[in-house]
C-alpha positions in Angstrom: 0.0 0.0 0.0 1.2 3.5 -0.8 0.8 5.9 2.1 0.4 9.6 1.6 0.3 9.5 -2.2 -3.4 9.8 -3.0 -3.1 12.9 -5.1 -0.2 11.5 -7.2 -1.9 8.1 -7.6 -5.1 9.8 -8.8 -3.1 11.9 -11.4 -1.4 8.8 -12.8 -4.8 7.0 -12.8 -6.2 9.9 -15.0 -3.2 9.6 -17.3 -3.9 5.9 -17.9 -7.6 6.4 -18.2 -7.1 9.1 -20.8 -4.7 7.0 -22.8 -7.2 4.1 -22.7 -9.7 6.4 -24.4 -7.3 7.7 -27.0 -6.1 10.9 -25.3 -2.5 10.0 -24.6 0.1 12.0 -22.7 3.1 11.8 -20.4 3.9 12.6 -16.8 7.4 13.0 -15.2 7.8 12.1 -11.5 10.7 13.9 -9.9 12.2 13.5 -6.4 15.2 12.5 -4.4 16.3 8.9 -4.1 14.0 6.7 -2.1 11.1 9.2 -2.2 8.8 6.6 -3.8 9.0 7.3 -7.6 9.5 3.6 -8.6 6.7 2.5 -6.2 4.3 4.9 -7.8 5.0 4.0 -11.4 4.9 0.3 -10.5 1.6 0.7 -8.8 0.3 2.7 -11.9 1.5 0.0 -14.2 -0.3 -2.6 -12.2 -3.6 -0.9 -13.0 -3.0 -1.1 -16.7 -3.9 -4.7 -17.2 -5.3 -4.1 -20.6 -2.1 -2.3 -21.8 1.1 -3.4 -23.4 3.5 -2.3 -20.7 7.0 -1.4 -22.0 9.8 -0.8 -19.4 13.3 0.4 -19.3 15.6 1.6 -16.6 18.4 4.0 -17.1 21.7 2.5 -16.1 24.8 4.7 -15.4 27.3 2.5 -17.2 25.1 2.6 -20.3 24.8 6.3 -20.4 27.5 6.4 -23.2 26.0 3.6 -25.3 23.9 5.2 -28.1 20.2 4.2 -28.0 20.7 1.6 -25.3 17.6 2.7 -23.4 15.5 3.0 -26.5 16.5 -0.5 -27.5 15.4 -1.9 -24.1 12.1 0.0 -24.3 11.0 -0.8 -27.8 12.5 -4.3 -28.5 9.3 -6.0 -27.3 7.5 -4.2 -30.2 9.8 -5.6 -32.9 6.9 -7.8 -34.2 5.2 -4.5 -35.4 8.1 -3.4 -37.6 6.6 -4.9 -40.7 3.5 -2.7 -40.3 5.3 0.6 -40.3 6.9 2.4 -43.4 10.0 0.6 -44.7 12.4 3.5 -44.1 11.2 3.8 -40.4 11.6 0.0 -40.0 15.1 0.1 -41.4 16.2 2.8 -39.0 14.7 1.1 -36.0 16.0 -2.3 -37.0 19.5 -0.9 -36.7 18.8 0.9 -33.5 17.2 -2.3 -31.9 20.2 -4.4 -33.0 18.1 -6.5 -35.5 20.1 -5.4 -38.5 23.7 -4.4 -39.1 24.6 -0.7 -39.2 26.0 0.6 -42.5 29.7 0.0 -43.0 30.5 3.8 -43.0 28.9 7.1 -42.6 25.9 8.1 -40.6 22.4 8.4 -42.1 21.6 11.9 -43.4 20.2 14.6 -41.2 19.4 14.9 -37.5 18.6 11.4 -36.2 16.8 12.8 -33.2 13.9 13.5 -35.4 14.3 10.6 -37.9 14.6 8.0 -35.1 12.0 9.9 -33.1 9.5 9.7 -35.9 10.2 6.1 -36.6 9.8 5.2 -32.9 6.6 7.2 -32.7 5.4 5.3 -35.8 6.1 1.9 -34.1 4.6 2.9 -30.8 1.4 4.2 -32.4 1.1 1.2 -34.6 1.2 -1.0 -31.5 -1.2 1.3 -29.7 -3.7 0.9 -32.5 -4.2 -2.7 -31.5 -3.8 -2.4 -27.7 -3.1 0.6 -25.5 0.6 1.1 -24.6 2.2 2.3 -21.4 5.9 3.1 -21.4 7.5 3.1 -17.9 11.0 4.6 -17.7 12.7 4.5 -14.4 15.9 6.3 -13.5 15.6 8.3 -16.7 18.4 10.6 -15.6 20.8 7.7 -16.5 19.5 7.2 -20.0 21.9 7.7 -22.8 21.3 11.2 -24.3 20.1 9.9 -27.7 17.5 7.7 -26.1 16.4 10.6 -23.8 16.0 12.8 -26.9 13.8 10.3 -28.7 11.8 9.6 -25.5 11.0 13.3 -25.1 10.1 13.6 -28.8 7.6 10.7 -28.4 6.2 12.0 -25.1 5.2 15.3 -26.6 3.2 13.8 -29.5 0.7 11.4 -28.0 -2.3 13.7 -27.7 -4.4 11.6 -30.1 -3.0 8.2 -29.2 -3.9 5.3 -26.9 -0.5 5.6 -25.3 1.1 7.0 -22.2 4.6 7.6 -20.9 5.6 7.6 -17.2 9.1 8.9 -16.5 10.8 8.8 -13.1 13.8 11.1 -12.5 16.0 11.3 -9.5 17.0 14.7 -8.3 20.0 15.6 -6.2 23.1 13.8 -7.1 22.0 12.6 -10.5 22.6 14.3 -13.8 20.1 17.0 -14.8 17.3 15.7 -16.9 15.2 18.5 -18.4 11.7 17.7 -19.7 10.3 21.0 -21.1 6.7 20.8 -22.2 5.8 17.8 -20.1 3.6 17.6 -17.0 5.6 17.1 -13.9 4.8 15.8 -10.4 7.4 16.6 -7.7 7.3 14.1 -4.9 8.0 15.7 -1.5 8.4 14.0 1.9 5.5 12.0 3.4 3.5 13.8 6.0 3.9 12.7 9.6 0.8 10.4 9.6 1.9 8.6 6.4 5.5 8.4 7.6 4.3 6.8 10.8 2.2 4.3 8.9 5.2 3.2 6.7 7.4 2.9 9.8 4.7 0.9 11.6 4.8 -1.8 8.8 8.6 -2.1 9.3 8.8 -2.6 13.0 6.9 -2.8 16.2 7.6 -2.9 19.9 10.1 -0.1 20.0 10.2 2.7 22.4 8.5 6.0 21.7 11.8 7.8 21.8 13.4 5.4 19.3 10.4 5.8 17.0 10.5 9.6 17.2 14.2 9.6 16.4 13.6 7.3 13.4 10.8 9.5 12.0 12.9 12.6 12.5 16.0 11.1 10.9 14.1 9.8 7.9 12.6 13.2 7.1 9.6 11.7 5.3 11.6 9.6 2.9 9.9 6.2 2.5 13.1 4.3 1.7 14.8 5.8 4.8 11.8 4.7 6.9 12.3 1.2 5.7 16.1 1.1 6.1 16.8 3.1 9.2 15.5 0.5 11.6 18.5 -1.7 10.5 20.8 0.9 12.2 22.4 -0.9 15.1 21.5 1.4 18.0 19.6 4.5 19.1 23.0 6.0 20.1 24.4 5.6 16.6 21.2 6.9 15.1 21.3 10.0 17.3 25.0 10.7 16.7 25.5 9.8 13.0 22.2 10.8 11.4 22.1 14.5 12.2 24.1 17.1 10.4 24.4 18.7 6.9 24.2 15.5 4.9 21.1 14.8 2.7 18.8 11.9 3.2 20.3 10.3 0.0 23.8 10.5 1.6 22.6 9.0 4.8 20.9 6.1 2.9 24.2 5.4 1.0 25.9 5.2 4.4 23.3 2.7 5.6 23.8 0.5 2.5 27.6 1.0 2.7 27.6 -0.2 6.3 25.6 -3.3 5.4 27.9 -4.1 2.6 31.0 -3.6 4.8 29.7 -6.3 7.1 29.7 -8.9 4.3 32.5 -11.4 3.7 35.3 -10.1 1.4 34.5 -12.4 -1.5 30.8 -11.3 -1.3 31.9 -7.6 -1.5 34.1 -8.5 -4.4 31.2 -10.1 -6.3 29.0 -7.1 -5.6 31.7 -4.8 -6.9 31.9 -6.7 -10.2 28.1 -6.6 -10.5 28.2 -2.9 -9.8 31.0 -2.2 -12.3 29.3 -4.3 -15.1 25.8 -3.1 -14.5 24.5 -4.3 -17.8 24.0 -7.4 -15.6 25.6 -9.9 -18.1 25.6 -12.9 -15.8 28.2 -15.0 -17.7 30.6 -12.1 -17.9 30.2 -11.2 -14.2 30.9 -14.8 -13.1 33.9 -15.1 -15.4 35.4 -11.9 -14.1 34.6 -12.8 -10.5 36.3 -16.1 -10.9 39.6 -14.4 -11.8 39.3 -12.5 -8.5 38.6 -15.7 -6.6 34.8 -15.3 -6.1 32.0 -17.5 -7.3 28.2 -17.5 -7.4 27.8 -19.1 -3.9 29.6 -16.1 -2.4 26.6 -14.0 -3.3 24.3 -15.7 -0.7 25.0 -13.3 2.2 24.1 -10.3 0.1 20.9 -12.1 -1.1 19.9 -12.9 2.4 20.3 -9.2 3.4 18.1 -8.1 0.4 20.9 -6.2 -1.2 20.9 -8.1 -4.5 18.6 -10.6 -6.2 18.7 -12.8 -9.3 15.6 -12.4 -11.5 14.9 -12.8 -15.2 18.4 -14.2 -15.8 20.1 -11.0 -14.5 21.6 -9.7 -11.3 19.7 -6.7 -9.8 20.4 -4.5 -6.8 17.5 -3.8 -4.5 17.9 -0.1 -5.1 20.2 2.0 -7.3 21.8 3.5 -4.2 23.0 0.0 -3.2 24.9 -0.2 -6.5 26.4 3.2 -5.8 27.4 2.2 -2.3 28.9 -1.1 -3.5 31.0 0.7 -6.2 32.0 3.9 -4.4 32.7 2.1 -1.1 35.5 0.0 -2.7 39.1 1.3 -2.8 40.1 2.9 -6.1 42.8 0.3 -6.8 40.2 -2.4 -6.4 37.8 -0.7 -8.8 40.6 -0.3 -11.4 41.5 -3.9 -11.0 37.9 -5.0 -11.6 37.5 -2.9 -14.7 40.7 -4.2 -16.1 39.7 -7.8 -15.6 36.2 -7.2 -17.1 37.9 -5.7 -20.2 40.2 -8.8 -20.4 37.2 -11.1 -20.3 35.2 -9.3 -22.9 35.5 -10.0 -26.6 37.8 -7.5 -28.3 34.9 -6.4 -30.5 32.5 -5.9 -27.7 31.2 -2.3 -27.5 31.6 -2.3 -23.7 35.3 -3.1 -23.6 36.6 0.4 -24.4 34.6 1.9 -21.5 36.1 -0.6 -19.1 39.6 0.0 -20.4 39.0 3.8 -19.9 37.7 3.1 -16.3 40.9 1.1 -15.6 43.3 3.8 -17.1 45.2 6.1 -14.7 46.5 8.6 -17.3 46.8 9.3 -21.1 46.7 6.0 -23.1 46.5 6.0 -26.9 45.3 2.4 -27.0 42.3 3.4 -24.8 41.7 6.5 -26.8 41.7 4.6 -30.1 39.3 2.0 -28.7 36.9 4.8 -27.5 37.1 6.5 -30.9 36.1 3.3 -32.6 33.0 3.2 -30.3 32.2 6.8 -31.2 32.4 6.1 -34.9 30.1 3.1 -34.4 27.6 5.4 -32.6 27.7 7.9 -35.6 26.7 5.2 -38.0 23.3 5.0 -36.3 23.1 8.8 -35.9 23.7 8.8 -32.2 25.3 12.2 -32.2 24.8 12.9 -28.5 26.7 9.7 -27.6 29.2 10.3 -30.4 30.4 13.6 -29.0 30.5 12.3 -25.4 32.7 9.4 -26.4 34.9 11.4 -28.7 35.4 13.9 -25.9 36.3 11.0 -23.5 38.7 9.6 -26.1 40.4 13.0 -26.4 40.8 13.1 -22.6 42.9 9.9 -22.8 44.9 11.1 -25.8 48.5 12.2 -25.1 49.2 15.9 -26.0 49.6 16.3 -29.8 47.6 16.6 -33.0 45.5 13.5 -32.3 44.0 15.1 -29.2 42.9 18.1 -31.3 41.5 15.9 -34.0 39.4 14.0 -31.6 38.1 17.1 -29.9 37.2 18.4 -33.3 35.2 15.2 -34.1 33.4 15.7 -30.7 32.6 19.3 -31.5 31.3 18.4 -34.9 29.1 15.7 -33.4 27.8 18.1 -30.7 26.9 20.6 -33.4 25.1 17.9 -35.4 23.2 17.0 -32.3 22.1 20.6 -31.9 24.0 21.0 -28.6 25.5 24.5 -29.2 26.8 25.0 -25.7 28.8 21.8 -25.7 30.1 22.4 -29.2 31.3 25.8 -28.1 33.0 24.4 -25.0 34.8 21.8 -27.1 35.9 24.4 -29.7 37.5 26.3 -26.8 39.4 23.2 -25.7 40.7 22.7 -29.2 42.3 26.1 -29.1 44.4 24.9 -26.1 45.1 21.5 -27.4 46.7 21.8 -30.9 48.6 24.2 -33.1 47.2 22.7 -36.3 45.7 25.6 -38.2 43.3 23.4 -40.3 41.8 22.0 -37.1 41.6 25.5 -35.7 39.8 26.7 -38.8 37.2 23.9 -38.7 36.7 24.4 -35.0 36.3 28.2 -35.4 33.7 27.6 -38.2 31.7 25.4 -35.7 32.0 28.1 -33.1 30.8 30.7 -35.7 27.8 28.5 -36.5 26.9 28.2 -32.8 27.2 32.0 -32.4 24.9 32.5 -35.4 22.4 30.0 -33.8 22.5 32.2 -30.7 21.7 35.3 -32.8 25.1 36.7 -31.9 25.8 38.0 -35.4 28.9 40.1 -34.6 30.7 37.3 -32.8 29.8 34.9 -35.6 31.2 37.3 -38.2 34.5 37.6 -36.1 34.8 33.9 -35.9 34.2 33.3 -39.6 36.9 35.8 -40.4 39.2 34.1 -37.9 38.5 30.8 -39.5 39.4 32.2 -42.9 42.8 33.4 -41.5 43.5 29.9 -40.2 42.7 28.4 -43.6 44.8 31.0 -45.5 47.8 29.9 -43.4 47.2 26.2 -43.9 44.8 25.5 -46.8 44.1 28.7 -48.8 41.6 27.0 -51.2 39.2 26.4 -48.3 39.1 30.1 -47.1 36.3 31.1 -49.4 33.5 29.5 -47.4 34.0 31.3 -44.1 34.5 34.6 -45.9 31.3 34.1 -47.8 29.5 33.4 -44.6 31.1 36.4 -43.0 29.7 38.7 -45.7 26.3 37.2 -45.3 26.3 37.8 -41.5 27.6 41.3 -41.9 24.8 42.0 -44.4 22.1 40.6 -42.1 23.4 42.9 -39.3 23.4 45.9 -41.6 27.1 46.3 -41.1 28.1 46.9 -44.7 31.7 48.0 -44.0 32.5 44.6 -42.5 31.0 42.9 -45.6 33.4 45.0 -47.7 36.3 44.0 -45.5 35.6 40.3 -46.1 35.2 40.7 -49.8 38.5 42.7 -50.1 40.2 40.0 -48.1 39.0 37.3 -50.6 40.0 39.4 -53.6 43.4 40.3 -52.3 44.3 36.7 -51.7 42.8 35.4 -54.9 41.1 32.5 -53.1 38.5 30.2 -54.5 34.9 31.6 -54.3 36.2 35.2 -54.3 33.9 36.2 -57.2 30.9 34.9 -55.1 32.2 36.8 -52.1 32.6 39.9 -54.1 29.1 39.6 -55.7 27.6 39.2 -52.2 29.4 42.2 -51.0 28.2 44.3 -54.0 24.7 43.1 -53.2 25.1 44.4 -49.7 26.5 47.6 -50.9 23.2 48.3 -52.7 21.5 48.6 -49.3 24.1 51.1 -48.0 23.2 54.5 -49.3 26.7 55.8 -48.5 28.4 53.1 -50.6 29.8 53.8 -54.1 28.1 50.6 -55.4 25.2 51.5 -57.8 21.8 50.0 -57.3 22.0 48.4 -60.8 25.3 46.8 -59.9 23.9 45.4 -56.6 20.8 43.9 -58.2 22.8 42.4 -61.0 25.3 40.9 -58.5 22.4 39.3 -56.5 20.9 37.9 -59.7 24.3 36.4 -60.7 24.5 34.7 -57.3 20.9 33.4 -57.6 21.4 32.1 -61.1 24.6 30.3 -60.1 23.1 28.6 -57.1 19.8 27.8 -58.8 21.8 26.3 -61.6 23.4 23.8 -59.3 19.9 22.5 -58.4 19.6 19.9 -55.7 23.4 19.7 -55.3 23.2 23.0 -53.3 23.0 22.2 -49.6 19.6 22.8 -48.1 20.9 25.5 -45.7 22.4 27.4 -48.7 19.1 27.2 -50.5 17.6 29.1 -47.6 20.1 31.8 -48.2 19.2 31.9 -52.0 15.5 32.2 -51.2 16.4 35.2 -49.0 18.2 36.8 -52.0 15.2 36.2 -54.1 13.0 38.2 -51.7 15.5 41.0 -51.9 15.2 41.3 -55.7 11.4 41.1 -55.3 10.9 37.7 -56.8 8.5 36.5 -54.1 7.0 33.7 -56.1 10.5 32.1 -56.8 11.5 32.5 -53.2 8.3 30.8 -52.1 8.9 27.9 -54.5 12.5 27.4 -53.4 11.9 27.8 -49.7 8.8 25.5 -49.6 10.6 22.9 -51.7 13.7 23.0 -49.6 11.5 22.8 -46.5 9.8 19.6 -47.8 13.2 18.1 -48.6 14.6 18.9 -45.2 11.7 17.1 -43.5 12.0 14.1 -45.8 15.7 13.7 -45.4 16.0 14.5 -41.7 18.1 17.6 -42.4 16.5 19.4 -39.5 19.2 22.0 -38.7 18.2 24.5 -41.5 14.5 23.8 -41.2 13.7 26.7 -38.8 15.3 29.2 -41.2 13.4 27.7 -44.1 10.1 27.9 -42.2 10.7 31.5 -41.4 11.6 32.3 -45.0 8.5 30.4 -46.2 6.5 32.4 -43.7 7.9 35.7 -45.0 6.7 34.8 -48.5 3.3 33.8 -47.2 3.1 37.1 -45.3 3.8 39.1 -48.5 1.3 37.0 -50.5 -1.4 37.9 -48.0 -1.7 34.6 -46.3 -1.1 35.8 -42.8 -2.6 32.8 -41.0 -0.2 30.5 -42.9 2.7 32.8 -42.0 1.8 32.6 -38.3 1.5 28.8 -38.5 5.0 28.6 -40.0 6.4 31.0 -37.5 4.9 29.0 -34.6 6.4 25.8 -36.1 9.8 27.5 -36.4 9.7 28.6 -32.8 8.7 25.1 -31.5 11.4 23.4 -33.6 14.1 25.9 -32.7 13.4 25.3 -29.0 13.8 21.5 -29.5 17.0 22.1 -31.5 18.4 24.6 -29.1 18.7 27.3 -31.8 18.1 30.7 -30.1 18.0 32.6 -33.4 14.8 30.9 -34.7 12.4 32.3 -32.1 14.0 35.7 -32.4 13.6 35.8 -36.2 10.1 34.3 -36.1 8.8 36.8 -33.6 10.7 39.9 -34.8 10.3 39.4 -38.5 7.0 37.7 -38.8 4.7 37.6 -35.8 5.4 41.1 -34.5 4.9 42.8 -37.9 1.6 40.9 -38.4 0.4 42.0 -35.0 1.5 45.6 -35.7 -0.4 45.8 -39.0 -3.4 44.5 -37.0 -3.0 47.2 -34.4 -2.5 44.6 -31.6 -0.4 46.7 -29.2 -0.2 44.3 -26.3 0.7 41.4 -28.5 3.4 43.4 -30.3 4.9 44.3 -26.9 4.8 40.6 -25.8 6.5 39.4 -29.0 9.2 42.1 -28.9 9.9 41.4 -25.2 10.2 37.6 -26.0 12.5 38.3 -28.9 14.7 40.5 -26.8 14.9 37.9 -24.0 16.2 35.4 -26.5 18.9 37.7 -27.8 22.4 38.4 -26.5 22.8 41.8 -24.9 24.9 43.2 -27.8 22.5 42.0 -30.5 20.1 44.5 -32.1 16.6 43.1 -32.3 14.4 44.9 -34.7 12.0 46.0 -32.0 11.7 49.5 -33.4 10.6 48.1 -36.7 7.5 46.4 -35.1 6.8 49.4 -33.0 7.1 51.8 -36.0 4.6 49.7 -37.9 2.3 49.6 -34.9 2.5 53.4 -34.5 1.8 53.9 -38.2 -1.2 51.5 -38.2 -2.7 53.4 -35.2 -2.2 56.8 -36.8 0.8 57.9 -34.6 2.7 59.2 -37.6 5.3 61.4 -35.8 6.3 58.5 -33.5 6.5 56.1 -36.4 8.6 58.4 -38.5 11.0 59.0 -35.6 11.5 55.3 -35.1 12.0 54.7 -38.8 14.6 57.4 -39.4 16.7 56.0 -36.6 16.5 52.6 -38.2 17.5 53.4 -41.7 21.2 53.6 -41.1 21.4 50.3 -39.2 18.7 48.0 -40.7 19.3 44.7 -42.3 18.6 44.7 -46.1 15.1 43.3 -46.2 13.7 45.8 -43.7 14.5 48.7 -46.0 12.1 47.5 -48.7 9.3 47.3 -46.1 10.0 50.5 -44.2 10.8 53.1 -46.8 7.2 53.2 -48.2 5.9 53.4 -44.6 8.3 56.3 -43.8 7.2 58.2 -46.9 3.5 58.0 -46.0 4.1 58.8 -42.4 6.3 61.8 -43.4 3.5 63.1 -45.8 1.0 62.9 -42.9 3.3 64.9 -40.6 3.8 67.6 -43.3 7.6 67.2 -43.6 8.9 65.0 -46.4 12.4 66.2 -46.5 13.8 63.6 -44.1 12.7 60.7 -46.3 13.7 62.1 -49.7 17.0 60.3 -49.9 15.5 57.0 -48.7 12.8 57.2 -51.3 15.2 58.0 -54.0 17.1 54.8 -53.1 13.9 52.7 -53.0 12.8 54.0 -56.4 16.2 53.1 -58.0 16.0 49.7 -56.4 12.5 49.0 -57.7 13.5 50.2 -61.2 16.5 47.9 -61.3 14.5 45.0 -60.0 11.8 45.4 -62.6 9.3 43.7 -60.3 5.7 45.1 -60.8 4.7 45.0 -57.1 7.8 47.1 -56.1 7.2 49.5 -59.0 3.6 49.8 -57.9 4.6 50.9 -54.4 7.0 53.4 -55.9 4.2 54.9 -57.9 2.0 55.0 -54.8 4.7 56.9 -52.9 5.1 59.3 -55.9 1.3 59.9 -55.6 1.7 60.8 -51.9 4.6 63.2 -52.6 3.0 64.8 -55.7 0.7 67.8 -55.8 -2.9 66.7 -55.3 -3.8 67.4 -58.9 -1.1 65.1 -60.2 -1.4 62.3 -57.6 -4.3 60.5 -59.3 -2.1 59.5 -62.3 0.5 57.9 -60.0 -2.2 56.1 -58.0 -3.9 54.8 -61.2 -0.5 53.6 -62.5 0.1 51.9 -59.1 -3.2 50.0 -59.3 -2.3 48.8 -62.8 1.0 47.5 -61.7 -0.5 45.7 -58.7 -2.9 44.1 -61.1 0.0 43.1 -63.4 1.8 41.6 -60.4 -1.3 39.5 -59.5 -1.6 38.2 -63.0 2.1 37.6 -63.6 4.8 35.6 -61.9 3.8 37.0 -58.5 0.6 34.9 -58.6 -1.4 36.6 -55.8 0.8 39.7 -55.9 1.2 41.4 -52.6 -2.5 41.9 -51.4 -1.8 44.1 -48.4 0.2 46.6 -50.4 -2.3 46.6 -53.1 -5.1 47.3 -50.6 -3.1 50.2 -49.1 -2.8 51.6 -52.7 -6.5 51.2 -53.2 -7.2 53.0 -49.9 -5.0 56.0 -50.9 -6.4 56.1 -54.4 -10.0 55.8 -53.0 -9.3 58.7 -50.6 -8.0 60.8 -53.6 -11.0 59.9 -55.8 -13.4 61.0 -53.0 -11.6 64.3 -52.7 -11.8 64.7 -56.5 -15.6 64.0 -56.2 -15.4 60.8 -58.2 -17.4 59.1 -55.6 -18.5 55.9 -57.4 -14.9 55.1 -58.4 -13.8 55.9 -54.9 -16.3 53.4 -53.4 -15.1 50.7 -55.8 -11.5 51.2 -54.7 -12.3 51.5 -51.0 -14.5 48.4 -51.0 -11.7 46.5 -52.7 -9.3 47.6 -49.9 -11.8 46.9 -47.2 -12.3 43.3 -48.3 -8.5 42.6 -48.0 -8.2 44.4 -44.6 -11.2 42.6 -43.2 -9.9 39.2 -44.4 -6.5 39.8 -42.9 -7.8 41.1 -39.6 -6.1 44.5 -40.0 -8.7 46.3 -38.0 -7.1 49.8 -37.9 -6.9 49.8 -41.7 -10.4 48.4 -42.1 -11.8 51.1 -39.7 -10.0 53.8 -41.8 -11.7 52.5 -44.9 -15.0 52.4 -43.2 -14.7 56.1 -42.3 -13.8 56.9 -45.9 -16.8 54.9 -47.2 -19.1 56.7 -44.8 -17.7 60.1 -46.0 -18.5 58.9 -49.5 -22.1 58.2 -48.5 -21.7 54.4 -48.3 -22.6 53.1 -44.9 -23.3 49.5 -46.0 -21.5 46.5 -44.6 -18.3 45.4 -46.2 -18.5 41.9 -47.6 -15.1 40.4 -47.2 -14.3 37.2 -49.0 -14.4 34.4 -46.3 -11.0 33.4 -45.1 -11.4 29.8 -44.1 -7.9 29.6 -42.8 -8.8 32.0 -40.0 -11.2 29.4 -38.6 -8.3 26.9 -38.0 -5.6 26.6 -35.5 -2.0 26.9 -36.9 -1.5 23.1 -36.6 -4.9 22.4 -38.2 -4.1 24.7 -41.1 -0.8 23.0 -41.8 -2.4 19.6 -41.8 -5.4 20.7 -43.9 -3.1 22.2 -46.6 -1.1 19.0 -46.9 -4.2 16.9 -47.0 -5.6 19.1 -49.7 -2.4 18.6 -51.7 -3.1 14.8 -51.6 -0.9 13.6 -48.8 -2.0 10.7 -46.6 -2.1 11.0 -42.8 1.2 9.1 -42.6 2.8 11.4 -45.1 1.5 14.4 -43.3 2.8 13.0 -40.0 6.3 12.7 -41.6 6.2 16.3 -42.8 5.1 17.8 -39.5 6.7 15.3 -37.1 3.3 13.9 -35.9 1.9 10.5 -35.7 -0.6 9.6 -38.5 -3.4 9.4 -35.9 -2.6 12.9 -34.6 -2.7 14.2 -38.2 -6.1 12.5 -38.6 -7.3 14.0 -35.4 -6.5 17.5 -36.6 -8.3 16.8 -39.9 -11.3 15.6 -37.9 -11.4 18.8 -35.9 -11.0 21.0 -39.1 -13.7 19.4 -41.2 -16.7 20.9 -39.4 -15.0 24.3 -39.2 -14.6 24.3 -43.0 -18.0 22.7 -43.7 -16.7 19.7 -45.4 -16.7 16.0 -44.7 -14.0 14.5 -46.9 -10.6 15.1 -48.5 -12.3 15.4 -51.9 -14.3 18.3 -50.7 -11.3 19.8 -49.0 -9.3 19.9 -52.2 -12.1 22.0 -53.8 -11.8 24.8 -51.2 -8.7 26.3 -52.8 -7.0 26.8 -49.4 
């Protein structure tokens, strides 16, 4: 019976009941050793008689064995492999040890998500036949790759008949974060429950002894069960009070009990503790070399310290293992590990770890053996384990180039695992470990990538320039890449002089890629009004870069395609940018190349924003934020909020939401990184009619903005300046914009130019400019731009309608104003819709505005993404693979969306034109 845990028991009962009815979830139990976590999950599992119960327990010695925990958890479901997609089955067959890993190389992409989706597919397939409960005890000792997949699964069970219970020890154990999951923190038992537990353990003791036991145990159930074994009240009073934790005191109790055992029994316990994979044959062989045999275990069994069940040795509690191992002298532990390594097969993956545990200093043989294990981990995509083992291999490597090389491999694996802080730490170690300039260069590129992830653009630029210097000294032909990246980062930061420095560096040295570096620098120069580069030169340079990269087709890395899509938006080719970004996004999801996906989602969102599909843009931004958090990329949430969500909220006049988004973006940025907060606030001020405030913010931004912001903000500044009555401050900026639009030859940019000219012209001449702007918007909508840029077209219609009303061309004014109102109403841009309604009333039209229904607004961001993919003909399984959901969850979102859209099938869905 569990005393004092009624609330926790009820919560776990609800979890299991919900999973039974198809509403899966996960709960994490946290608490110190002995607080009752295992007892709670065991009791919960006992109530799930109709479930398939899967179990695994984290084991400290297996924490560096890639996917060891996942293998133990999912191996009982191997019979379902044939029912899941073949590529998922292939990945899991390797992970579960049912098929050989490839001879060389790791599978493409970030295996956290590839293996996670495959594991989710297997779990949900089994849950479709019988509910599934996963019980994971001592999760803090799981290998990092298994832990990552477990968390991936646990967050995606909302529509499944499956539940996950995770028990995590706090205190001495490694930190085990579980963001996004429900947690129950187990505290001490209350006095009544503690007395009940103690009462089951002993009777007939004095009141004073009972009181001392209760006080010493501090409400810890395990302590209540174990403290009565302490020899005397005197010892209890003397030794159990002081600064030590309850966990430390329990270790002392177990250590004392072990110390009283015969020597050979202690030896056998030490071997079991050292080889805690519980390989019975191996343990007995190693013990024999130390003079111990199976019969020597009897005293420990009699004292309930260890048991033999299921063909394996098992300690009564993890703290007993800790006491058995840490209580032995160091020389004895080293001897045991050495003997276990001798007994193991030379090819056994455990042998290098025992050799390392037996080493007392640098040892190249140990380092080489660990490196081989790390390479093996990489073939299954276990990047978390790969970097940990490579780092350990480096720690045993004597000083010299090999140490630096192994640290570099560790840093590369850490970066591939998305662990930026660890990659950064390892790169710093490389700088102190080798003088090899090529290794320094590659490490510095990794550090630059991590800095870029963290949105620390200036530091990333510095590191890429430093990497180029290292390559120039050791391998000049490789210096082009870091210089190219340096120019791109300087451009994004609006630091055009630094871009020019990198380009001149490339040209002066005559290195490979220098024409590309120069073209990119010229393109940046076009956005620097003080630069000697002409607008035409800048646009032509960008078009050359786009043509070169597009010509390479799919051979261009996915991350570089994101960069090309960005260039396409700068030359105004929104349709091409959308096509490239969305195609690269699909490929990234299919191949598992998750690293660049947040950037692609944001770029795709920017094109949707410009095309007037704001709901889609918000869904993509939300997806980018969620994925960036899982990947540990700080830059993704900043970009998504600052460049997408905040501007949309600003155009809608949502002041509180803009403030929340800007504050969140700033919180995710380093102190020396400029977040485009003023851009969102300027758009908000402008939307709400605060033109002087908007203009002030915009004028302070123009000399420091990143390129894309100029194309958005100059037309806003022009209109705000006109409404304040002083256009002089914006004259130079508008001249730049007009030149850029003319060189671009994109109709929608030229339309905005004509609109601005109409604002700046005398009232009698303005009409011709507005009329030309309307024609160009229409041309953009009919041409390569597809939908054109509806919000900009509506702003033009509004200004033209206002002019027509003043010119007493009322019927024409109403037509333009109603066209603008329909767009503003559909997009939820309330300040703009209200402005149109005022104009219509002034024109004598007080009738309601009939906006075209925007079905997307009826859906949640997740539902919208699922619906769009379903309308494109994808099955639930294919949708799940695209969005990292289970097929059943994809179906659940469709089921929720159908009534909102007034349809009942995929066939009807495809006819909606979403």
